PDB file of N, CA, C, O and CB in Angstrom:
ATOM      1  N   MET A   1      80.843 136.975 151.792  1.00  0.00           N
ATOM      2  CA  MET A   1      81.495 137.415 152.896  1.00  0.00           C
ATOM      3  C   MET A   1      80.299 137.640 154.104  1.00  0.00           C
ATOM      4  O   MET A   1      80.576 137.587 155.302  1.00  0.00           O
ATOM      5  CB  MET A   1      82.347 138.772 152.478  1.00  0.00           C
ATOM      6  N   LYS A   2      78.815 137.920 153.539  1.00  0.00           N
ATOM      7  CA  LYS A   2      78.001 138.201 154.691  1.00  0.00           C
ATOM      8  C   LYS A   2      77.734 136.826 155.456  1.00  0.00           C
ATOM      9  O   LYS A   2      77.582 136.859 156.677  1.00  0.00           O
ATOM     10  CB  LYS A   2      76.634 138.920 154.235  1.00  0.00           C
ATOM     11  N   LYS A   3      77.686 135.816 154.874  1.00  0.00           N
ATOM     12  CA  LYS A   3      77.324 134.395 155.415  1.00  0.00           C
ATOM     13  C   LYS A   3      78.089 134.099 156.389  1.00  0.00           C
ATOM     14  O   LYS A   3      77.726 133.542 157.425  1.00  0.00           O
ATOM     15  CB  LYS A   3      77.418 133.302 154.499  1.00  0.00           C
ATOM     16  N   LYS A   4      79.805 134.650 155.964  1.00  0.00           N
ATOM     17  CA  LYS A   4      80.715 134.219 156.897  1.00  0.00           C
ATOM     18  C   LYS A   4      80.608 135.295 158.228  1.00  0.00           C
ATOM     19  O   LYS A   4      81.041 134.963 159.331  1.00  0.00           O
ATOM     20  CB  LYS A   4      82.209 134.157 156.163  1.00  0.00           C
ATOM     21  N   ALA A   5      80.155 136.243 158.050  1.00  0.00           N
ATOM     22  CA  ALA A   5      79.828 137.094 158.965  1.00  0.00           C
ATOM     23  C   ALA A   5      78.516 136.843 160.180  1.00  0.00           C
ATOM     24  O   ALA A   5      78.432 136.982 161.400  1.00  0.00           O
ATOM     25  CB  ALA A   5      79.616 138.181 158.130  1.00  0.00           C
ATOM     26  N   ALA A   6      77.651 136.428 159.146  1.00  0.00           N
ATOM     27  CA  ALA A   6      76.391 135.776 159.997  1.00  0.00           C
ATOM     28  C   ALA A   6      76.832 134.734 160.876  1.00  0.00           C
ATOM     29  O   ALA A   6      76.474 134.794 162.052  1.00  0.00           O
ATOM     30  CB  ALA A   6      75.254 135.105 159.074  1.00  0.00           C
ATOM     31  N   TYR A   7      77.712 133.577 160.401  1.00  0.00           N
ATOM     32  CA  TYR A   7      77.996 132.579 160.785  1.00  0.00           C
ATOM     33  C   TYR A   7      78.984 132.930 162.354  1.00  0.00           C
ATOM     34  O   TYR A   7      79.002 132.228 163.365  1.00  0.00           O
ATOM     35  CB  TYR A   7      78.614 131.860 159.523  1.00  0.00           C
ATOM     36  N   MET A   8      79.563 133.933 162.166  1.00  0.00           N
ATOM     37  CA  MET A   8      80.589 134.474 163.429  1.00  0.00           C
ATOM     38  C   MET A   8      79.579 134.920 164.284  1.00  0.00           C
ATOM     39  O   MET A   8      79.604 134.613 165.476  1.00  0.00           O
ATOM     40  CB  MET A   8      81.775 135.796 163.098  1.00  0.00           C
ATOM     41  N   THR A   9      78.684 135.618 163.803  1.00  0.00           N
ATOM     42  CA  THR A   9      77.592 136.274 164.967  1.00  0.00           C
ATOM     43  C   THR A   9      77.088 135.411 165.682  1.00  0.00           C
ATOM     44  O   THR A   9      76.981 135.611 166.892  1.00  0.00           O
ATOM     45  CB  THR A   9      76.386 137.000 164.501  1.00  0.00           C
ATOM     46  N   ILE A  10      76.671 134.280 165.114  1.00  0.00           N
ATOM     47  CA  ILE A  10      75.809 133.156 165.774  1.00  0.00           C
ATOM     48  C   ILE A  10      77.033 132.473 166.750  1.00  0.00           C
ATOM     49  O   ILE A  10      76.808 132.307 167.949  1.00  0.00           O
ATOM     50  CB  ILE A  10      75.034 131.926 164.477  1.00  0.00           C
ATOM     51  N   ILE A  11      77.952 132.203 166.330  1.00  0.00           N
ATOM     52  CA  ILE A  11      78.858 131.404 167.049  1.00  0.00           C
ATOM     53  C   ILE A  11      79.404 132.468 168.423  1.00  0.00           C
ATOM     54  O   ILE A  11      79.697 132.159 169.578  1.00  0.00           O
ATOM     55  CB  ILE A  11      80.164 130.871 165.899  1.00  0.00           C
ATOM     56  N   ILE A  12      79.391 133.465 167.909  1.00  0.00           N
ATOM     57  CA  ILE A  12      79.776 134.272 169.437  1.00  0.00           C
ATOM     58  C   ILE A  12      78.466 134.528 170.182  1.00  0.00           C
ATOM     59  O   ILE A  12      78.570 134.796 171.379  1.00  0.00           O
ATOM     60  CB  ILE A  12      80.580 135.925 169.228  1.00  0.00           C
ATOM     61  N   LEU A  13      77.413 134.488 169.710  1.00  0.00           N
ATOM     62  CA  LEU A  13      75.945 134.451 170.865  1.00  0.00           C
ATOM     63  C   LEU A  13      75.979 133.128 171.505  1.00  0.00           C
ATOM     64  O   LEU A  13      75.677 133.074 172.697  1.00  0.00           O
ATOM     65  CB  LEU A  13      74.217 134.575 170.043  1.00  0.00           C
ATOM     66  N   VAL A  14      76.274 132.155 170.938  1.00  0.00           N
ATOM     67  CA  VAL A  14      76.196 130.631 171.602  1.00  0.00           C
ATOM     68  C   VAL A  14      77.215 130.820 172.617  1.00  0.00           C
ATOM     69  O   VAL A  14      76.828 130.574 173.760  1.00  0.00           O
ATOM     70  CB  VAL A  14      76.576 129.223 170.533  1.00  0.00           C
ATOM     71  N   LEU A  15      78.459 131.206 172.484  1.00  0.00           N
ATOM     72  CA  LEU A  15      79.396 131.104 173.430  1.00  0.00           C
ATOM     73  C   LEU A  15      79.050 132.070 174.395  1.00  0.00           C
ATOM     74  O   LEU A  15      79.097 131.630 175.543  1.00  0.00           O
ATOM     75  CB  LEU A  15      80.705 131.242 172.938  1.00  0.00           C
ATOM     76  N   LEU A  16      78.750 133.138 174.295  1.00  0.00           N
ATOM     77  CA  LEU A  16      78.123 134.092 175.169  1.00  0.00           C
ATOM     78  C   LEU A  16      77.040 133.536 176.265  1.00  0.00           C
ATOM     79  O   LEU A  16      77.146 133.588 177.491  1.00  0.00           O
ATOM     80  CB  LEU A  16      77.461 135.086 174.268  1.00  0.00           C
ATOM     81  N   ILE A  17      75.952 132.981 175.475  1.00  0.00           N
ATOM     82  CA  ILE A  17      74.790 132.472 176.363  1.00  0.00           C
ATOM     83  C   ILE A  17      75.344 131.234 177.064  1.00  0.00           C
ATOM     84  O   ILE A  17      74.860 130.955 178.161  1.00  0.00           O
ATOM     85  CB  ILE A  17      73.399 132.092 175.487  1.00  0.00           C
ATOM     86  N   SER A  18      76.285 130.477 176.563  1.00  0.00           N
ATOM     87  CA  SER A  18      76.797 129.340 177.267  1.00  0.00           C
ATOM     88  C   SER A  18      77.579 129.823 178.599  1.00  0.00           C
ATOM     89  O   SER A  18      77.377 129.176 179.626  1.00  0.00           O
ATOM     90  CB  SER A  18      77.744 128.510 176.286  1.00  0.00           C
ATOM     91  N   ILE A  19      78.400 130.850 178.632  1.00  0.00           N
ATOM     92  CA  ILE A  19      79.136 131.210 179.645  1.00  0.00           C
ATOM     93  C   ILE A  19      78.305 131.938 180.491  1.00  0.00           C
ATOM     94  O   ILE A  19      78.644 131.967 181.674  1.00  0.00           O
ATOM     95  CB  ILE A  19      80.255 131.874 179.276  1.00  0.00           C
ATOM     96  N   ILE A  20      77.181 132.601 180.126  1.00  0.00           N
ATOM     97  CA  ILE A  20      76.405 133.255 180.959  1.00  0.00           C
ATOM     98  C   ILE A  20      75.663 132.213 181.806  1.00  0.00           C
ATOM     99  O   ILE A  20      75.338 132.309 182.989  1.00  0.00           O
ATOM    100  CB  ILE A  20      75.536 134.168 180.221  1.00  0.00           C
ATOM    101  N   ARG A  21      75.458 131.171 180.934  1.00  0.00           N
ATOM    102  CA  ARG A  21      74.405 130.002 181.888  1.00  0.00           C
ATOM    103  C   ARG A  21      75.470 129.515 182.709  1.00  0.00           C
ATOM    104  O   ARG A  21      75.150 129.219 183.860  1.00  0.00           O
ATOM    105  CB  ARG A  21      73.519 128.506 180.961  1.00  0.00           C
ATOM    106  N   THR A  22      76.649 129.366 182.380  1.00  0.00           N
ATOM    107  CA  THR A  22      77.625 128.629 183.287  1.00  0.00           C
ATOM    108  C   THR A  22      77.959 129.235 184.591  1.00  0.00           C
ATOM    109  O   THR A  22      77.850 128.590 185.633  1.00  0.00           O
ATOM    110  CB  THR A  22      78.879 128.448 182.610  1.00  0.00           C
ATOM    111  N   PHE A  23      78.451 130.720 184.552  1.00  0.00           N
ATOM    112  CA  PHE A  23      78.689 131.240 185.356  1.00  0.00           C
ATOM    113  C   PHE A  23      77.540 132.256 186.120  1.00  0.00           C
ATOM    114  O   PHE A  23      77.783 132.774 187.210  1.00  0.00           O
ATOM    115  CB  PHE A  23      79.691 131.630 184.910  1.00  0.00           C
ATOM    116  N   GLY A  24      76.492 132.425 185.523  1.00  0.00           N
ATOM    117  CA  GLY A  24      75.607 133.224 185.940  1.00  0.00           C
ATOM    118  C   GLY A  24      74.615 132.549 187.141  1.00  0.00           C
ATOM    119  O   GLY A  24      74.353 133.021 188.248  1.00  0.00           O
ATOM    120  N   LEU A  25      74.136 131.219 186.502  1.00  0.00           N
ATOM    121  CA  LEU A  25      73.298 130.962 187.338  1.00  0.00           C
ATOM    122  C   LEU A  25      73.887 129.958 188.561  1.00  0.00           C
ATOM    123  O   LEU A  25      74.957 129.358 188.451  1.00  0.00           O
ATOM    124  CB  LEU A  25      72.197 130.474 186.573  1.00  0.00           C
ATOM    125  N   PRO A  26      72.990 129.875 189.773  1.00  0.00           N
ATOM    126  CA  PRO A  26      73.759 129.132 190.725  1.00  0.00           C
ATOM    127  C   PRO A  26      73.903 127.649 190.526  1.00  0.00           C
ATOM    128  O   PRO A  26      73.259 127.033 189.677  1.00  0.00           O
ATOM    129  CB  PRO A  26      73.210 129.342 191.974  1.00  0.00           C
ATOM    130  N   GLU A  27      74.806 127.081 191.373  1.00  0.00           N
ATOM    131  CA  GLU A  27      74.969 125.594 190.961  1.00  0.00           C
ATOM    132  C   GLU A  27      73.872 124.695 191.146  1.00  0.00           C
ATOM    133  O   GLU A  27      73.681 123.691 190.459  1.00  0.00           O
ATOM    134  CB  GLU A  27      76.030 124.990 191.662  1.00  0.00           C
ATOM    135  N   GLU A  28      73.059 125.140 192.226  1.00  0.00           N
ATOM    136  CA  GLU A  28      72.019 124.215 192.409  1.00  0.00           C
ATOM    137  C   GLU A  28      71.133 124.043 191.078  1.00  0.00           C
ATOM    138  O   GLU A  28      70.753 122.925 190.729  1.00  0.00           O
ATOM    139  CB  GLU A  28      71.172 124.684 193.608  1.00  0.00           C
ATOM    140  N   ASP A  29      70.821 125.211 190.348  1.00  0.00           N
ATOM    141  CA  ASP A  29      70.060 125.103 189.128  1.00  0.00           C
ATOM    142  C   ASP A  29      70.800 124.364 188.141  1.00  0.00           C
ATOM    143  O   ASP A  29      70.181 123.751 187.272  1.00  0.00           O
ATOM    144  CB  ASP A  29      69.692 126.405 188.593  1.00  0.00           C
ATOM    145  N   ILE A  30      72.084 124.354 188.179  1.00  0.00           N
ATOM    146  CA  ILE A  30      72.988 123.434 186.856  1.00  0.00           C
ATOM    147  C   ILE A  30      72.843 122.286 187.323  1.00  0.00           C
ATOM    148  O   ILE A  30      72.713 121.581 186.322  1.00  0.00           O
ATOM    149  CB  ILE A  30      74.715 123.667 186.535  1.00  0.00           C
ATOM    150  N   TYR A  31      72.753 121.348 188.624  1.00  0.00           N
ATOM    151  CA  TYR A  31      72.450 120.409 188.883  1.00  0.00           C
ATOM    152  C   TYR A  31      71.370 119.930 188.821  1.00  0.00           C
ATOM    153  O   TYR A  31      71.215 118.770 188.441  1.00  0.00           O
ATOM    154  CB  TYR A  31      72.757 120.309 189.570  1.00  0.00           C
ATOM    155  N   GLU A  32      70.343 120.731 189.191  1.00  0.00           N
ATOM    156  CA  GLU A  32      68.724 120.319 188.857  1.00  0.00           C
ATOM    157  C   GLU A  32      68.347 119.998 187.198  1.00  0.00           C
ATOM    158  O   GLU A  32      67.673 119.021 186.874  1.00  0.00           O
ATOM    159  CB  GLU A  32      67.673 121.751 189.351  1.00  0.00           C
ATOM    160  N   THR A  33      68.846 120.893 186.308  1.00  0.00           N
ATOM    161  CA  THR A  33      68.771 121.007 184.910  1.00  0.00           C
ATOM    162  C   THR A  33      69.527 119.669 184.590  1.00  0.00           C
ATOM    163  O   THR A  33      68.748 118.939 183.977  1.00  0.00           O
ATOM    164  CB  THR A  33      69.430 122.425 184.280  1.00  0.00           C
ATOM    165  N   GLN A  34      70.785 119.049 184.777  1.00  0.00           N
ATOM    166  CA  GLN A  34      71.701 118.104 184.296  1.00  0.00           C
ATOM    167  C   GLN A  34      71.728 117.312 185.361  1.00  0.00           C
ATOM    168  O   GLN A  34      72.794 117.453 185.960  1.00  0.00           O
ATOM    169  CB  GLN A  34      73.014 118.572 183.854  1.00  0.00           C
ATOM    170  N   PRO A  35      70.697 116.189 186.078  1.00  0.00           N
ATOM    171  CA  PRO A  35      71.314 115.330 186.753  1.00  0.00           C
ATOM    172  C   PRO A  35      71.711 114.140 186.408  1.00  0.00           C
ATOM    173  O   PRO A  35      71.911 113.283 187.269  1.00  0.00           O
ATOM    174  CB  PRO A  35      70.809 115.206 187.553  1.00  0.00           C
ATOM    175  N   ALA A  36      71.889 113.897 185.087  1.00  0.00           N
ATOM    176  CA  ALA A  36      72.768 112.907 184.705  1.00  0.00           C
ATOM    177  C   ALA A  36      74.003 113.038 184.648  1.00  0.00           C
ATOM    178  O   ALA A  36      74.631 111.983 184.739  1.00  0.00           O
ATOM    179  CB  ALA A  36      72.538 112.519 183.738  1.00  0.00           C
ATOM    180  N   THR A  37      74.830 114.353 184.478  1.00  0.00           N
ATOM    181  CA  THR A  37      76.063 114.622 184.640  1.00  0.00           C
ATOM    182  C   THR A  37      76.319 114.732 185.919  1.00  0.00           C
ATOM    183  O   THR A  37      77.319 114.123 186.298  1.00  0.00           O
ATOM    184  CB  THR A  37      76.435 115.609 184.002  1.00  0.00           C
ATOM    185  N   HIS A  38      75.764 115.283 186.653  1.00  0.00           N
ATOM    186  CA  HIS A  38      76.007 115.040 188.130  1.00  0.00           C
ATOM    187  C   HIS A  38      76.363 113.871 189.023  1.00  0.00           C
ATOM    188  O   HIS A  38      77.309 113.682 189.788  1.00  0.00           O
ATOM    189  CB  HIS A  38      75.073 115.354 188.601  1.00  0.00           C
ATOM    190  N   LEU A  39      75.160 113.045 188.638  1.00  0.00           N
ATOM    191  CA  LEU A  39      75.402 111.512 188.944  1.00  0.00           C
ATOM    192  C   LEU A  39      76.705 111.005 188.574  1.00  0.00           C
ATOM    193  O   LEU A  39      77.519 110.489 189.340  1.00  0.00           O
ATOM    194  CB  LEU A  39      74.415 110.631 188.224  1.00  0.00           C
ATOM    195  N   VAL A  40      76.844 111.218 187.195  1.00  0.00           N
ATOM    196  CA  VAL A  40      77.867 110.205 186.544  1.00  0.00           C
ATOM    197  C   VAL A  40      79.390 110.987 187.110  1.00  0.00           C
ATOM    198  O   VAL A  40      80.393 110.275 187.152  1.00  0.00           O
ATOM    199  CB  VAL A  40      77.662 110.122 184.502  1.00  0.00           C
ATOM    200  N   GLY A  41      79.493 112.455 187.530  1.00  0.00           N
ATOM    201  CA  GLY A  41      80.615 113.138 187.919  1.00  0.00           C
ATOM    202  C   GLY A  41      80.917 112.722 188.993  1.00  0.00           C
ATOM    203  O   GLY A  41      81.904 113.174 189.574  1.00  0.00           O
TER     204      GLY A  41
END
């Protein structure tokens, strides 16, 4: 049970970080850090 709880906390932290990076940063920084996706899209 302890391992399952640890995995859940890690997954939640990763999701929170991804959400904060997606909505918290301005669009200019996202385009600078990911030029390939910007060019393809």
